[in-house]
C-alpha positions as CSV (number, residue, x, y, z in Angstrom):
1,M,-11.8,6.7,33.2
2,F,-12.0,3.5,31.6
3,I,-9.4,3.4,29.0
4,G,-10.9,0.9,27.1
5,K,-9.4,-1.9,24.9
6,V,-5.8,-1.1,23.4
7,Y,-3.9,-3.3,21.6
8,I,-2.0,-6.7,22.7
9,F,0.6,-7.7,20.0
10,D,0.5,-11.7,20.1
11,T,1.6,-13.1,23.2
12,Y,2.7,-17.0,21.4
13,K,1.6,-18.3,18.3
14,T,3.0,-21.5,17.1
15,R,2.3,-23.7,13.9
16,L,5.4,-25.7,13.4
17,N,5.8,-27.1,9.5
18,M,5.5,-30.6,10.3
19,K,4.9,-31.1,6.3
20,K,8.3,-30.1,5.8
21,F,10.5,-31.0,8.3
22,L,9.2,-34.7,9.2
23,T,9.2,-35.3,5.3
24,L,13.0,-33.9,4.8
25,A,13.6,-37.0,7.7
26,I,11.3,-39.4,5.9
27,M,12.9,-37.9,2.5
28,A,16.6,-38.9,4.1
29,A,16.1,-42.3,5.3
30,T,14.1,-42.9,1.9
31,I,17.3,-41.7,0.0
32,M,19.7,-43.9,2.3
33,S,17.9,-46.9,1.9
34,L,18.1,-46.4,-1.6
35,S,21.5,-45.4,-1.8
36,A,22.4,-48.8,-0.1
37,Q,20.9,-50.4,-2.7
38,E,23.3,-49.1,-5.3
39,G,26.0,-51.6,-6.7
40,A,23.7,-54.2,-5.2
41,A,21.5,-56.8,-7.4
42,P,18.8,-54.5,-9.1
43,V,15.7,-53.6,-7.4
44,V,12.6,-55.7,-8.2
45,L,9.2,-54.1,-8.1
46,L,6.5,-55.9,-5.8
47,N,4.0,-58.1,-7.9
48,Y,0.3,-56.9,-6.4
49,S,-1.2,-60.6,-7.5
50,T,1.8,-62.3,-5.6
51,L,1.4,-60.4,-2.5
52,Q,-2.2,-60.9,-2.4
53,R,-1.4,-64.9,-2.7
54,K,1.1,-64.5,0.0
55,V,-1.3,-62.9,2.1
56,E,-3.6,-65.4,1.7
57,K,-1.2,-68.1,2.5
58,S,-0.5,-65.8,5.9
59,N,-4.0,-66.1,6.8
60,E,-4.0,-69.8,6.7
61,Q,-1.2,-70.1,8.6
62,I,-2.0,-68.1,11.7
63,Q,-5.4,-70.3,11.9
64,H,-3.0,-73.7,11.5
65,D,-3.0,-75.5,15.1
66,K,1.1,-76.2,14.8
67,K,2.4,-73.1,12.7
68,K,-0.1,-70.5,14.7
69,T,2.3,-71.2,18.1
70,K,5.8,-70.5,16.2
71,S,7.3,-67.2,16.7
72,K,8.7,-67.6,12.8
73,T,5.4,-67.5,11.2
74,W,4.4,-64.0,13.1
75,E,7.6,-62.2,12.5
76,K,7.4,-63.7,8.3
77,R,3.7,-62.7,8.6
78,G,5.0,-58.8,9.6
79,E,7.5,-58.8,6.8
80,L,5.3,-59.9,4.7
81,F,2.7,-56.8,5.7
82,Q,5.4,-54.4,5.7
83,D,6.0,-55.6,1.8
84,V,2.4,-54.6,1.2
85,F,2.5,-51.6,2.6
86,L,5.6,-50.7,0.6
87,F,4.1,-51.9,-2.6
88,G,3.4,-49.0,-5.1
89,L,6.7,-46.8,-3.0
90,E,9.6,-49.0,-3.8
91,Q,11.5,-46.1,-5.6
92,V,9.2,-43.5,-4.5
93,V,10.9,-40.3,-2.7
94,E,8.7,-37.4,-1.8
95,G,9.4,-34.2,-4.2
96,M,10.4,-37.0,-7.2
97,S,9.7,-35.8,-10.6
98,P,7.3,-37.4,-12.5
99,Q,10.1,-38.3,-15.1
100,T,11.6,-40.2,-12.2
101,L,8.6,-41.4,-11.1
102,R,8.1,-43.4,-14.8
103,L,11.9,-44.3,-14.7
104,F,11.0,-47.0,-12.2
105,Y,7.0,-47.4,-13.3
106,Q,7.0,-46.9,-16.3
107,D,4.1,-45.0,-18.4
108,P,0.8,-44.7,-16.0
109,D,-3.0,-45.9,-17.5
110,S,-3.6,-42.0,-17.5
111,V,-3.0,-38.7,-16.0
112,M,-5.7,-36.1,-14.7
113,T,-4.5,-32.3,-14.5
114,E,-6.0,-29.4,-12.7
115,T,-5.0,-26.3,-11.2
116,K,-5.5,-25.5,-8.0
117,N,-4.7,-22.0,-6.0
118,G,-2.5,-21.3,-9.1
119,N,-0.8,-24.7,-8.7
120,L,-0.4,-27.7,-11.5
121,N,-1.8,-30.3,-10.0
122,E,-1.3,-34.0,-11.7
123,K,-2.8,-37.4,-10.6
124,Y,-0.7,-40.3,-12.1
125,V,-3.0,-43.2,-12.4
126,Y,-1.5,-47.0,-12.1
127,D,-3.3,-50.3,-11.6
128,H,-3.1,-49.8,-8.0
129,M,-1.8,-46.5,-7.7
130,I,-2.6,-43.0,-7.8
131,Y,0.5,-40.5,-7.3
132,T,-0.3,-36.5,-6.5
133,F,2.4,-34.2,-8.0
134,V,2.0,-30.8,-7.2
135,N,4.2,-28.0,-9.9
136,G,6.1,-31.1,-10.7
137,A,6.9,-32.7,-7.4
138,L,5.7,-35.4,-5.2
139,Q,3.6,-34.6,-2.6
140,D,1.2,-37.6,-1.7
141,Y,-0.2,-40.7,-2.6
142,E,-3.4,-43.2,-2.7
143,R,-3.9,-46.7,-3.3
144,I,-6.8,-48.2,-5.3
145,D,-8.1,-51.9,-4.1
146,P,-5.6,-51.8,-1.4
147,I,-4.5,-55.7,-0.5
148,H,-5.1,-54.6,2.7
149,P,-6.4,-51.5,4.7
150,A,-4.2,-51.3,7.5
151,P,-1.2,-53.1,6.5
152,L,1.3,-51.9,9.2
153,E,-1.1,-51.9,12.2
154,E,-1.4,-55.9,11.2
155,A,2.5,-55.9,10.8
156,I,2.8,-54.4,14.6
157,E,0.2,-56.9,15.6
158,A,2.3,-59.7,14.3
159,Y,5.3,-58.9,15.7
160,Q,3.9,-58.5,19.3
161,K,3.0,-62.1,18.8
162,A,6.3,-63.0,17.4
163,L,7.7,-61.4,20.3
164,E,5.3,-62.8,23.0
165,L,6.0,-66.7,21.3
166,D,9.4,-65.7,21.5
167,E,10.3,-66.9,24.9
168,K,14.2,-67.7,24.7
169,G,14.5,-63.9,22.9
170,K,16.0,-66.3,20.0
171,R,14.5,-63.8,17.3
172,A,14.4,-60.4,19.3
173,D,17.1,-59.0,17.2
174,K,15.9,-58.9,14.0
175,I,12.5,-58.5,15.1
176,K,14.0,-55.2,16.8
177,E,15.6,-54.6,13.1
178,N,11.9,-55.0,11.1
179,L,10.2,-52.8,13.9
180,I,12.9,-49.7,13.5
181,E,11.8,-49.8,9.7
182,L,8.4,-50.4,10.6
183,K,8.7,-47.0,12.4
184,N,9.9,-45.2,9.4
185,Q,7.2,-46.6,7.5
186,L,4.6,-45.1,9.8
187,K,5.9,-41.9,9.6
188,R,5.9,-41.9,6.2
189,Q,2.1,-43.3,6.3
190,G,1.4,-40.3,8.9
191,V,3.0,-37.9,7.0
192,N,0.7,-39.0,3.5
193,Y,-2.3,-38.7,5.4
194,Y,-1.2,-35.6,7.2
195,Y,-1.1,-34.0,3.5
196,K,-4.5,-35.6,2.6
197,E,-5.8,-33.9,5.6
198,N,-6.6,-36.8,7.0
199,Y,-5.7,-35.9,10.2
200,D,-7.1,-38.8,12.7
201,E,-5.1,-41.1,10.5
202,A,-2.0,-39.3,10.4
203,L,-2.5,-39.1,14.2
204,E,-3.0,-42.7,14.6
205,S,0.4,-43.2,12.6
206,F,2.6,-41.4,14.7
207,E,1.1,-42.6,17.8
208,N,1.9,-46.2,16.7
209,V,5.6,-45.3,16.5
210,L,5.2,-43.9,20.2
211,N,3.6,-47.4,20.8
212,I,6.0,-49.1,19.5
213,N,8.7,-47.1,21.7
214,K,6.7,-48.4,25.0
215,M,7.9,-52.1,23.8
216,D,10.8,-53.5,25.9
217,L,12.9,-53.8,22.8
218,F,13.2,-50.1,22.9
219,E,13.2,-49.4,26.6
220,G,14.1,-45.7,27.3
221,E,14.3,-44.6,23.5
222,M,11.7,-41.3,23.6
223,D,11.1,-40.1,19.9
224,T,10.7,-36.3,20.7
225,L,9.8,-35.8,17.2
226,M,7.1,-38.2,17.3
227,I,5.5,-36.8,20.6
228,Q,5.3,-33.1,19.3
229,Y,3.5,-33.9,16.4
230,S,1.3,-36.2,17.9
231,G,0.7,-32.7,20.2
232,I,0.2,-30.7,16.9
233,I,-2.4,-33.0,15.4
234,A,-4.0,-33.8,18.5
235,R,-4.6,-30.0,19.1
236,E,-5.3,-29.8,15.1
237,I,-8.1,-32.0,15.3
238,A,-9.2,-30.5,18.4
239,N,-9.8,-27.1,16.9
240,K,-11.8,-28.3,14.4
241,T,-14.2,-30.3,16.6
242,D,-13.8,-28.8,19.9
243,D,-13.2,-32.1,21.6
244,K,-11.7,-31.6,25.1
245,A,-10.2,-35.2,25.2
246,L,-7.9,-34.4,22.1
247,Y,-6.6,-31.0,24.1
248,R,-5.9,-32.7,27.0
249,K,-4.4,-35.6,25.2
250,A,-2.1,-32.6,23.6
251,I,-1.3,-31.5,27.2
252,D,0.2,-34.8,28.1
253,Y,2.5,-34.9,24.6
254,Y,3.6,-31.1,25.5
255,Q,4.5,-32.3,29.2
256,Q,6.2,-35.2,28.6
257,L,8.8,-33.1,26.1
258,A,8.6,-30.6,29.4
259,E,9.5,-33.2,31.9
260,V,13.0,-33.7,29.6
261,D,13.4,-30.2,28.7
262,F,12.7,-30.7,24.8
263,G,11.6,-27.2,23.0
264,G,12.5,-24.9,26.0
265,P,10.1,-22.4,26.9
266,N,8.0,-22.7,23.7
267,T,6.8,-25.9,25.2
268,Y,5.4,-24.6,28.2
269,L,3.4,-22.3,25.8
270,Q,2.1,-25.2,23.9
271,I,0.8,-26.6,27.0
272,K,-0.8,-23.0,27.8
273,M,-2.5,-22.8,25.2
274,D,-4.1,-26.2,24.9
275,Q,-5.0,-25.9,28.6
276,M,-6.9,-22.5,27.8
277,A,-9.0,-23.9,24.8
278,I,-10.5,-26.4,27.5
279,G,-11.1,-23.3,29.9
280,D,-8.1,-24.0,32.6
281,T,-7.2,-20.8,33.1
282,L,-5.5,-21.5,36.5
283,A,-3.7,-24.7,35.0
284,A,-2.6,-22.0,32.5
285,L,-1.0,-19.8,34.7
286,E,0.7,-22.4,37.1
287,T,2.4,-23.5,33.6
288,L,3.3,-20.1,32.5
289,K,5.1,-19.7,36.0
290,E,6.8,-23.0,35.7
291,A,8.4,-21.5,32.6
292,Y,9.3,-18.1,34.0
293,E,10.7,-20.1,37.3
294,K,12.7,-21.5,34.4
295,W,13.5,-18.6,31.5
296,P,12.5,-15.2,33.5
297,D,13.6,-13.0,30.8
298,T,12.0,-14.9,27.7
299,V,9.4,-12.1,26.6
300,N,6.9,-14.2,25.5
301,V,6.6,-16.1,29.0
302,I,6.4,-12.5,30.2
303,A,3.5,-11.7,28.0
304,N,1.8,-14.8,28.3
305,I,1.6,-14.4,32.2
306,A,0.4,-10.6,31.7
307,D,-2.7,-11.5,29.5
308,T,-3.7,-14.0,31.2
309,Y,-4.0,-12.4,34.3
310,I,-5.9,-9.9,32.2
311,Q,-8.5,-12.3,30.5
312,M,-9.0,-13.6,34.5
313,K,-10.1,-10.0,35.7
314,N,-7.3,-10.7,38.1
315,I,-5.8,-7.4,37.9
316,D,-4.1,-7.1,41.4
317,E,-2.4,-10.1,41.1
318,G,-0.9,-9.7,37.7
319,I,0.1,-6.1,38.7
320,E,2.1,-7.6,41.5
321,F,3.4,-9.9,39.2
322,M,4.8,-7.2,36.6
323,E,6.4,-5.1,39.6
324,Q,8.3,-8.5,40.6
325,V,8.7,-8.7,36.6
326,V,10.4,-5.3,36.2
327,E,12.3,-5.6,39.2
328,K,13.9,-8.5,38.6
329,S,14.7,-7.6,34.5
330,P,15.0,-4.0,34.4
331,D,16.5,-3.8,30.7
332,I,13.5,-5.8,29.3
333,P,11.0,-3.1,27.6
334,E,8.5,-5.6,26.9
335,A,8.5,-5.9,30.7
336,Y,7.4,-2.5,31.2
337,Y,5.1,-2.7,28.5
338,W,3.1,-5.5,29.5
339,Q,3.1,-3.4,33.2
340,G,1.8,-0.7,31.5
341,R,-0.9,-3.0,29.9
342,M,-2.2,-4.3,33.5
343,L,-2.0,-1.1,35.0
344,I,-4.6,0.2,32.7
345,N,-7.2,-2.2,33.7
346,K,-7.7,-0.5,36.7
347,E,-9.2,2.3,35.3
348,D,-8.5,4.8,37.9
349,V,-6.2,7.8,36.8
350,E,-3.5,7.1,39.2
351,Y,-3.1,3.9,37.4
352,I,-3.6,5.4,34.1
353,D,-0.7,7.6,34.8
354,R,1.3,4.5,35.8
355,A,0.6,2.8,33.2
356,L,1.9,6.1,30.8
357,E,5.1,6.2,32.8
358,S,5.3,2.2,32.0
359,Y,5.0,2.9,28.5
360,K,7.5,5.7,28.5
361,K,10.3,3.8,30.0
362,A,9.3,1.1,27.9
363,G,10.2,3.3,25.0
364,E,13.3,4.5,26.1
365,L,14.6,0.9,26.0
366,D,13.2,0.1,22.6
367,P,11.9,2.9,20.5
368,S,11.3,0.8,17.9
369,L,8.5,-1.0,19.3
370,Y,5.5,-0.1,17.5
371,Y,3.0,-1.5,19.9
372,I,4.0,0.6,23.0
373,W,3.3,4.0,20.8
374,Y,0.5,2.6,19.8
375,D,-0.9,2.3,23.2
376,M,0.0,5.4,24.5
377,G,-1.8,7.3,21.4
378,Y,-4.3,5.4,22.1
379,I,-4.7,6.4,25.9
380,Y,-4.0,9.9,25.2
381,Y,-6.9,10.0,22.3
382,L,-9.5,8.3,24.7
383,Q,-8.4,10.9,27.4
384,G,-9.0,13.5,24.7
385,A,-12.4,12.1,23.8
386,D,-13.4,12.3,27.0
387,F,-12.7,16.1,27.7
388,Y,-14.5,16.6,24.6
389,D,-17.6,14.5,25.7
390,R,-18.1,16.0,28.7
391,A,-17.9,19.7,27.3
392,N,-20.8,19.0,24.7
393,V,-22.5,18.3,27.7
394,E,-21.5,21.1,30.3
395,E,-23.5,24.3,30.7
396,D,-21.3,25.9,32.4
397,E,-19.2,28.2,29.7
398,A,-15.7,28.8,31.6
399,T,-16.0,24.6,32.7
400,R,-16.3,23.7,28.8
401,D,-13.9,26.1,27.6
402,R,-11.4,24.5,30.1
403,L,-12.2,20.8,29.1
404,N,-12.3,21.7,25.4
405,E,-8.4,23.0,26.3
406,L,-7.4,19.8,27.9
407,G,-9.6,17.5,24.8
408,K,-6.8,19.4,23.0
409,E,-3.9,19.1,24.8
410,K,-4.7,15.4,24.9
411,Y,-4.6,15.3,21.0
412,D,-1.8,17.3,20.7
413,Q,0.2,14.8,22.8
414,A,-1.7,11.8,20.7
415,I,-0.6,12.6,17.2
416,P,2.4,12.5,17.2
417,I,2.8,9.4,19.0
418,L,0.4,7.5,16.8
419,E,2.3,9.0,13.7
420,K,5.2,7.3,15.0
421,A,3.1,4.2,15.7
422,Y,2.2,4.0,12.1
423,E,5.9,4.4,10.5
424,L,7.3,2.0,12.7
425,N,4.3,-0.6,12.3
426,D,5.6,-2.9,9.3
427,E,4.0,-6.3,10.6
428,N,0.5,-5.7,11.5
429,P,-1.9,-4.1,8.9
430,T,-4.8,-4.3,11.3
431,V,-3.5,-2.2,13.8
432,K,-1.9,0.1,11.4
433,Y,-5.5,0.9,10.0
434,E,-6.3,1.3,13.4
435,T,-3.7,3.7,14.1
436,L,-4.7,6.0,11.0
437,D,-8.3,5.9,11.5
438,I,-7.5,7.3,15.3
439,L,-5.6,10.0,13.4
440,Q,-7.9,10.6,11.1
441,R,-10.7,11.3,13.8
442,I,-8.4,13.6,15.8
443,Y,-7.7,15.6,12.3
444,Y,-11.0,16.0,11.8
445,K,-12.1,16.9,15.4
446,E,-9.0,19.4,15.4
447,Q,-9.9,20.6,11.7
448,M,-6.7,19.8,10.8
449,M,-8.0,18.9,7.0
450,D,-4.5,18.2,5.0
451,E,-3.6,16.4,7.6
452,Y,-7.1,14.4,7.6
453,E,-7.5,14.0,3.7
454,R,-3.2,12.5,3.8
455,V,-4.3,10.0,6.6
456,K,-7.7,9.2,4.9
457,A,-5.7,8.4,1.4
458,L,-3.0,6.3,3.6
459,K,-6.2,3.9,5.0
460,Q,-7.8,3.7,1.3
461,N,-4.5,2.5,0.0
462,L,-3.4,-0.1,2.9
């Protein structure tokens, strides 16, 4: 007997709040930098025209036969382009108020306001900068007529050239110091691009941080946060474009994290998501099994392995795996739940009965898991509906009566279980609606009209 599709709870979905966590890190670095300036000379804001002239001069110097061979020329060029990036951001901190911005940059040329999704958006327009505030907090910025379209990338090239020409390594310490600050600027730039939904540019900014870490100056340094966020953004772009190469890039980043045991089982689940996205289910299953070897009691890992077996339609191997799981972890209710999920895919009555036993065991271990009761109730409902359908076409009266009795027995079994699933479910409105819908069908079939009207009203109020 075919049981049909039974509810599967979310095996694992995650999207880290990159804006929040990375912004906090950058804010902290910026505030520390500003604090370090306290007690020193007052901060002098960078001048646009002066920077323009300096860039023109630097462009001439790197063409000069003698000056272009000096490490110092390229080092100064790198510092200059870091200043070009910093123009308009010298005293800017994520989340600052318009009033604070005015303290440092005076009044804007104009302020444009609009309401988006119930949020007040204000754009403070200056000669060369636009600052966007959302509900009174700075969110992002954009440049007007920038001196250079990619100053930080230009700075990277300059420092690479400076290191190449510094054969004796005399300038290495100073250049490394500048590169450390440059990495913070790249992170800041990446977050701004991310806020503006320029994901390709955000990814490039974060990957440039990783590229700097590959330099000999930073040998052995690993920025797990940047690797993680690069993986997240690569996936986000891939989700929008279906670019398989970007999914593979995300996989590579998360595999780097897995090699150093960063992120625990969640890192493996991220890899699995991307492997599934490119259709490599076998690799996804192997990834999950690696995670299971390390964390055999992690429910999300068990759930993902079982669900992957189901998607691969490799039910026999999946059943064998789940038998090993419940043997190793007999106290995990979700293990029995997924054993039941696996067994119902076999369709034979023998396996359905075994599935129900697994569900019952899961319910004994943790009666609060609503999806256990939903699945059980749904199975009884389908069994009852099958008996009723067979009765409708049965010509023999005695057999027809018996089939109707069996149908009623199954419906009677389903009712309290589905009612329990409804009462316990505070997190999934879709399944809650489906639960009421099944109950409504049962109550109508059994002519329990008061109950029918009750669940009908509950459905309408969801």
